[in-house]
Each structure stands twice: as structure tokens, then as C-alpha cells.
N, C-alpha and C positions, 0 to 999 in steps of 0.2 A: 353632627350639627344639623339642626332643624332649618328647613327652608322657610323664609319669611313669606307670608302671603302677599300677593301683588296688591298694590293699592288700587282702589276703584276711582275712576274719574268722576268727579262730582257733577251730577247732572244739572244742578243749579248754575254752575259756572258756565256750562255750554249754553244753557237756555238764556242766561243773562247776557252773554256775549252776542248771541244771535239777535236778541231783542234790542240790544243797544245799537247794533249795526243797522237794524231796521229803522231806527230813528235818524240816521244820517241824512235822508232827504230833507230834513228841516233846514239844512244849510242852503238848499237849492229851491226853497219854497218861494213862489212868486209873491212878493211882499205887498203889492197893491193890485190884487186880481179884480177884474171887472165884476165878477159875481162871487159872492162868498158861499154859495150853496155847497158845491163839491169841495172847494178849497178848504173850508173850515172843517168839513167832515174828514178830509185827509190829514189836516193838521192835528185834529183831535186824536186820531189813531196813531199818528207818528209820535206825539207827545206821550200817549199811553204806552206805546211800545218802549220808548226810551225810559220812562219812569219805572215800568215793570222790569226792564233789564237791569237798571241800577239796583232795584230792590233785590232781585234774584242774585246779583253779584255780591251784595252785602251779606245776604243769607249764606251764600256759598263760602265766603271768606270766614264767616263765623263757624260754620260746620268744619271747615278745614282746620281752623285754629283749635277747635275743641277736640278733634280727633285726627291729628296729622298722620298717625300710623294707619288709618283706614282710607283716607281720601287724598287724591292729588287733583291738581287743576287750579292752583293758586294763581298762576300766570294768566290763565284764561279769565278768571274772575276779575283780576286786576285790570286786564286789558278791556274788559267790558265796562268797568267803572270809568276808566279813562275816556273811552269812546263816548259813553253816555253823558258824562259831565261836560266833555268838550262840545258835544252836539247841542246840549242845552245852552251852554255859554255862547256858542256861535249863533244860535237862534235869538238869544237876548240881544247880543251886539248888533246883529243885522236888523232886528226889529227897531232898536233904538236909532240906528244909523239911517233907516229909511223913514223916520218920522213917526213911528209907532204903527199899530194896527188900526187901519181906518176902514170901516165897513162901507 
């Protein structure tokens, strides 16, 4: 009986999960900062990290679905999607609850 090759962990799943977790500080963003200089810079990169994490997780799930005998990491990619989408949803809810972004 031939031994089956071990599945490779999808790197997009790991990258997407890490990037989505980097977007979690959106929930703790100071909603009405006195100066928008560094605050908007940090917000931009947090949103960029979250969006790239979501994209990487979607790409990972597509690769895993296309060749399940080669890749594993579906749970990591799904976790990254959940964290990323919840982070963006929390950002939207907290922005609306605070009266919107006011420079």
C-alpha cells in the first residue's frame, strides 16, 4: 500500500489570518481624535491589513477547494474571514454609533 503524501498548509490561509487579526485594533480606534494626522494613517493601514487578509483568505479557500488533496488550512482561512468581516462590521457599527467620522 502506498503512503499518501502529507498535505501542505496553505500559506495564504496563514497570511490571511494574520492580516485579519492585525485589523482588530479597528474596534479600539479613538473615534473622535483631536488630530487626524497619525490617527488616519493608522486607520488606513488597519483597514488595508483587514482587506488584504480577507482577500488572502478567499484566495486560500479557492485553492483548497480546487485541490483538497494537496492543501490543508481551511479552518485557518475560514477563521481569518470571520475575524476580518467582524472587524469591519464592528468598525462600521462603532463609527455610526459615534456620529460618524468627523475630522
